[in-house]
C-alpha positions in Angstrom: 26.3 177.5 76.2 24.0 176.5 78.3 21.3 178.9 80.0 21.6 177.7 83.5 25.5 178.2 83.2 25.0 181.7 81.5 22.8 182.9 84.5 25.3 181.4 86.8 28.4 183.3 85.3 26.6 186.4 85.0 25.7 186.4 88.6 29.7 185.3 89.8 30.9 188.2 87.7 28.3 191.1 89.0 28.9 189.1 93.1 32.8 189.2 92.4 32.8 193.4 90.8 30.8 194.4 93.3 33.1 192.5 96.7 36.0 193.6 95.0 35.5 196.9 94.5 33.9 197.0 98.2 37.5 195.3 99.3 39.5 198.1 97.5 37.7 201.2 98.9 38.3 199.2 102.5 34.6 199.2 103.3 31.3 197.6 103.6 32.8 194.5 104.6 29.6 192.9 105.7 28.2 193.1 102.4 31.4 191.8 100.8 31.7 188.6 103.4 27.6 188.2 102.4 28.3 188.3 98.7 31.7 186.2 98.6 29.8 183.1 101.0 26.6 183.7 98.3 29.0 183.5 95.5 30.6 180.0 96.8 27.1 178.8 97.5 26.4 179.1 93.9 29.4 177.4 92.8 28.2 174.7 94.9 24.8 174.7 93.3 26.1 174.8 89.8 28.6 171.7 90.4 25.5 169.5 92.1 23.2 171.0 89.1 25.9 169.4 86.5 26.3 166.2 88.5 25.3 163.4 86.4 27.7 160.6 87.8 30.3 159.7 90.6 32.3 162.5 89.7 30.2 165.4 89.7 29.0 163.7 92.7 32.7 164.2 94.2 33.1 167.6 92.9 29.8 168.6 94.4 30.6 167.1 97.3 34.0 169.0 97.6 32.5 172.0 97.1 30.1 171.3 99.9 32.6 171.0 102.2 34.1 174.1 100.9 31.0 175.9 102.0 31.5 174.6 105.3 35.4 175.4 105.7 34.1 179.0 104.5 31.6 179.3 107.3 34.3 178.6 110.1 37.0 180.8 108.4 34.7 183.6 106.8 31.2 184.0 108.1 32.1 183.0 111.7 35.7 184.0 111.6 36.4 181.4 114.5 37.3 178.3 115.1 40.1 177.9 112.4 41.5 174.7 113.3 37.8 172.9 112.3 38.3 175.2 109.0 41.4 174.1 108.0 40.7 170.6 108.9 37.7 170.9 106.8 39.8 172.3 103.8 42.2 169.0 104.4 39.1 167.0 103.5 38.4 169.0 100.4 41.6 168.5 99.0 41.5 165.1 100.1 38.3 164.8 97.7 40.2 166.4 95.1 43.1 163.8 95.4 40.4 161.5 94.8 39.3 162.4 91.6 43.1 162.8 90.3 43.4 159.5 91.1 40.1 158.0 90.1 40.6 160.1 86.5 43.9 159.1 86.1 43.8 155.7 87.5 47.8 155.2 87.6 50.2 156.4 89.7 48.8 156.2 93.3 51.4 154.5 95.3 54.2 157.0 93.7 51.7 160.0 94.5 50.8 158.7 98.1 54.4 158.4 99.0 55.8 162.0 97.6 52.8 163.8 99.2 53.7 161.7 102.7 57.4 163.0 102.2 56.2 166.0 101.6 54.3 166.5 104.7 57.1 165.3 106.7 59.3 167.9 105.6 56.4 170.8 106.0 56.1 169.6 109.8 59.6 168.8 110.4 60.5 172.4 109.1 57.5 173.7 111.4 59.1 172.0 114.4 62.8 173.1 114.0 61.2 176.9 113.8 59.2 176.2 117.3 56.0 177.1 115.5 54.4 173.2 115.0 51.2 173.6 116.9 47.7 171.7 115.7 46.9 175.1 113.9 50.6 175.3 111.9 50.3 171.4 111.3 46.7 172.0 109.6 47.7 174.3 107.6 50.9 172.6 106.1 49.1 169.6 105.8 46.4 171.4 103.8 48.6 173.5 101.2 50.8 170.9 100.6 48.5 168.6 99.1 46.7 171.5 97.5 49.7 172.2 96.1 50.4 168.4 95.0 46.8 168.5 93.5 47.5 171.3 91.9 50.7 169.7 89.8 49.2 166.2 89.6 45.8 167.7 88.0 48.2 169.4 84.7 48.4 165.3 83.8 44.6 165.3 83.3 44.8 166.5 79.9 42.9 169.8 78.2 39.3 167.5 79.5 39.8 168.6 82.8 42.0 171.9 82.1 39.3 173.8 84.4 39.8 171.8 86.9 44.0 172.3 86.8 43.6 175.9 86.2 40.9 176.0 89.2 43.3 174.9 91.5 46.6 176.5 90.5 44.6 180.1 91.4 43.5 177.9 94.6 47.2 177.9 95.1 47.6 182.1 94.4 44.4 182.6 96.7 46.1 180.4 99.6 49.6 182.7 98.8 48.0 185.4 98.8 46.4 184.3 102.6 49.8 183.2 103.6 51.3 186.7 103.3 48.3 188.7 104.6 48.8 186.3 107.7 52.3 187.0 107.5 51.7 191.0 107.5 49.9 191.1 111.3 53.1 189.6 112.6 55.5 192.4 110.5 53.3 195.1 110.8 56.0 197.2 109.1 56.6 194.8 106.5 52.7 194.7 105.9 52.7 198.0 104.9 54.5 197.1 101.7 52.7 196.6 97.8 53.3 193.0 97.7 51.2 192.9 101.1 48.3 195.1 100.8 47.6 193.2 97.2 47.3 190.0 99.4 44.3 191.0 101.4 42.4 191.6 98.2 44.2 189.0 96.4 42.9 186.3 98.2 39.2 186.6 96.8 40.4 187.8 93.5 42.0 184.7 93.0 39.7 182.3 95.1 36.0 182.9 93.5 37.3 182.0 89.8 39.4 179.0 91.3 35.9 177.9 92.9 33.9 178.9 89.6 36.3 176.7 87.4 36.0 173.9 89.5 32.9 173.9 89.5 32.4 174.2 85.7 34.7 171.3 85.3 32.0 168.9 86.3 31.2 167.4 82.8 27.3 167.4 82.5 26.8 165.3 79.5 
């Protein structure tokens, strides 16, 4: 393992351990938030340091948009629609990567993804909760889930990318549970909901590290 990657992983492991401890102790929210954002920034730097071709630059760009989305959702804790739309752009870039690496099945994939979005939006409308924020969330999560599934077809060479996207899905399932707890205070006292509060970043940072490491240097 090259020295730069070793330093990157060591720093990420340290930050990861510290902010998880802070989250478990439910203290030091400001420090935890700062460490989380710096950790994602390091993933952005790592990806660009390895980017020697268009694929690497595509992933680096996606992690740049990820930084912007986390600025809205994590650091500023406002402009949630802008944050979700930015994450939609991230998934659009990852879909582009999958298409370029696989070089087939794009039309079928687009059709299935479109049906998935329509189904999700239709479900929100039926529940009477369709609005710009929920529509953006449905678009984002449906494309993330589709990307995670399609990435499994890329083979062992891109196993880190596939695992990173699967952990990304786990993170967002925790985000969904965490947000649900705000509407169901009684349910929010359950163990699963308490796990979701910490589970979001338990899965999220490893997912971004793996995606950054999926950029092949040679």
